[in-house]
C-alpha positions as CSV (number, residue, x, y, z in Angstrom):
1,M,27.9,-21.3,0.5
2,A,30.6,-19.0,-0.7
3,D,30.2,-15.4,-1.9
4,I,32.5,-12.9,-3.7
5,S,35.0,-11.4,-1.2
6,H,34.3,-7.7,-1.1
7,S,35.1,-5.6,2.0
8,M,33.1,-2.3,2.2
9,G,35.0,0.5,0.7
10,A,37.5,-1.7,-1.0
11,D,38.0,-3.3,-4.5
12,L,37.1,-6.9,-5.3
13,S,39.9,-9.2,-4.2
14,L,41.8,-11.5,-6.7
15,S,43.4,-14.8,-6.1
16,A,47.0,-15.6,-7.0
17,T,45.6,-16.9,-10.4
18,G,43.6,-13.8,-11.1
19,D,40.2,-15.2,-10.3
20,L,37.8,-13.4,-8.0
21,L,38.4,-14.4,-4.4
22,V,35.5,-16.0,-2.6
23,V,34.7,-16.0,1.1
24,S,32.7,-18.4,3.2
25,G,32.0,-19.3,6.9
26,D,32.6,-16.6,9.5
27,A,34.4,-14.3,7.1
28,L,31.2,-14.3,4.9
29,T,29.0,-13.6,7.9
30,Q,31.2,-10.6,9.0
31,Q,31.2,-9.3,5.4
32,R,27.4,-9.4,5.2
33,V,26.9,-7.8,8.7
34,L,29.2,-4.9,7.8
35,R,27.5,-4.5,4.4
36,R,24.1,-4.3,6.1
37,L,25.3,-1.9,8.8
38,L,27.1,0.5,6.4
39,T,24.5,0.5,3.6
40,N,21.9,3.3,3.9
41,A,18.3,2.3,4.0
42,G,16.7,2.9,0.6
43,D,20.0,2.6,-1.3
44,Y,19.5,-1.0,-2.3
45,I,16.7,-0.6,-4.9
46,W,15.6,-4.3,-4.7
47,H,15.2,-4.2,-0.9
48,L,14.4,-0.7,0.3
49,A,14.3,-1.6,4.0
50,Y,17.9,-3.2,3.8
51,G,20.6,-1.3,5.6
52,A,21.3,0.5,8.9
53,G,23.0,3.6,7.5
54,L,25.7,3.9,10.1
55,G,27.9,5.8,7.6
56,Q,25.3,8.7,7.8
57,M,26.4,9.2,11.4
58,V,29.8,10.5,10.5
59,G,30.0,14.2,11.4
60,Q,27.0,14.0,13.7
61,P,27.1,14.2,17.5
62,T,28.0,10.8,19.0
63,N,25.0,8.9,20.4
64,Q,26.3,5.6,21.6
65,A,22.8,4.3,22.6
66,A,21.5,5.1,19.1
67,I,24.4,3.3,17.4
68,E,24.0,0.2,19.6
69,N,20.2,0.2,19.0
70,I,20.5,0.5,15.3
71,I,23.0,-2.4,15.2
72,R,20.8,-4.6,17.4
73,S,17.7,-3.9,15.2
74,Q,19.6,-4.9,12.0
75,I,21.8,-7.8,13.2
76,F,18.9,-10.2,13.5
77,A,18.1,-9.7,9.9
78,E,21.2,-11.7,9.0
79,S,20.3,-15.4,8.9
80,A,23.9,-16.4,9.7
81,V,23.7,-14.7,13.1
82,A,22.1,-16.7,15.9
83,Q,19.3,-15.0,17.8
84,V,20.0,-17.1,21.0
85,P,22.2,-16.1,22.6
86,A,21.5,-12.6,21.6
87,P,24.5,-10.7,20.1
88,I,26.3,-8.3,22.5
89,V,26.9,-4.9,21.0
90,T,29.3,-2.4,22.7
91,T,30.6,0.9,21.6
92,T,33.5,3.0,22.8
93,V,34.1,6.6,22.1
94,N,37.8,7.5,21.7
95,T,39.3,10.8,22.6
96,D,39.5,11.8,18.9
97,G,35.8,11.3,18.4
98,T,36.0,8.0,16.6
99,V,33.5,5.3,17.7
100,M,34.7,1.7,17.9
101,T,32.0,-1.0,17.8
102,T,32.3,-4.6,18.9
103,I,29.7,-7.2,18.2
104,Q,29.9,-10.6,19.9
105,Y,27.6,-13.1,18.3
106,A,27.1,-16.8,17.7
107,D,27.0,-18.5,14.3
108,A,23.4,-19.7,13.6
109,I,24.6,-23.0,12.1
110,T,27.7,-24.0,14.1
111,G,27.0,-22.1,17.3
112,A,30.6,-20.9,17.3
113,S,31.3,-17.5,19.0
114,S,32.6,-14.7,16.9
115,T,33.6,-11.1,17.4
116,L,33.5,-8.3,14.9
117,T,35.2,-5.0,15.6
118,F,35.0,-2.0,13.4
119,Q,35.1,1.8,13.4
120,V,31.8,3.6,13.0
121,K,33.1,7.2,12.7
């Protein structure tokens, strides 16, 4: 099933003909995982428990274990992410204080491996 292509923090994407761009497959899974991780719990009024709130960690002391645990607790809520094998979450703190996160997971339908890398703060 396709969904509107919308990366967190960006505008909606348009096709060459001016229609809204859609996304499916692994790109859709990654879009949904990022949306869940970056949305603050309580901000989605139709589902108050939705969201990990990683954006709230910007400016706070870095706690790699907390970041990884939050991601692990939320990643299984996405139906497109397989629970077996369990996703592997790693974080790396750069010298400038930014935190890079990598999530290795399997697609729940196809079983194909996928990697999502993004900056937390």
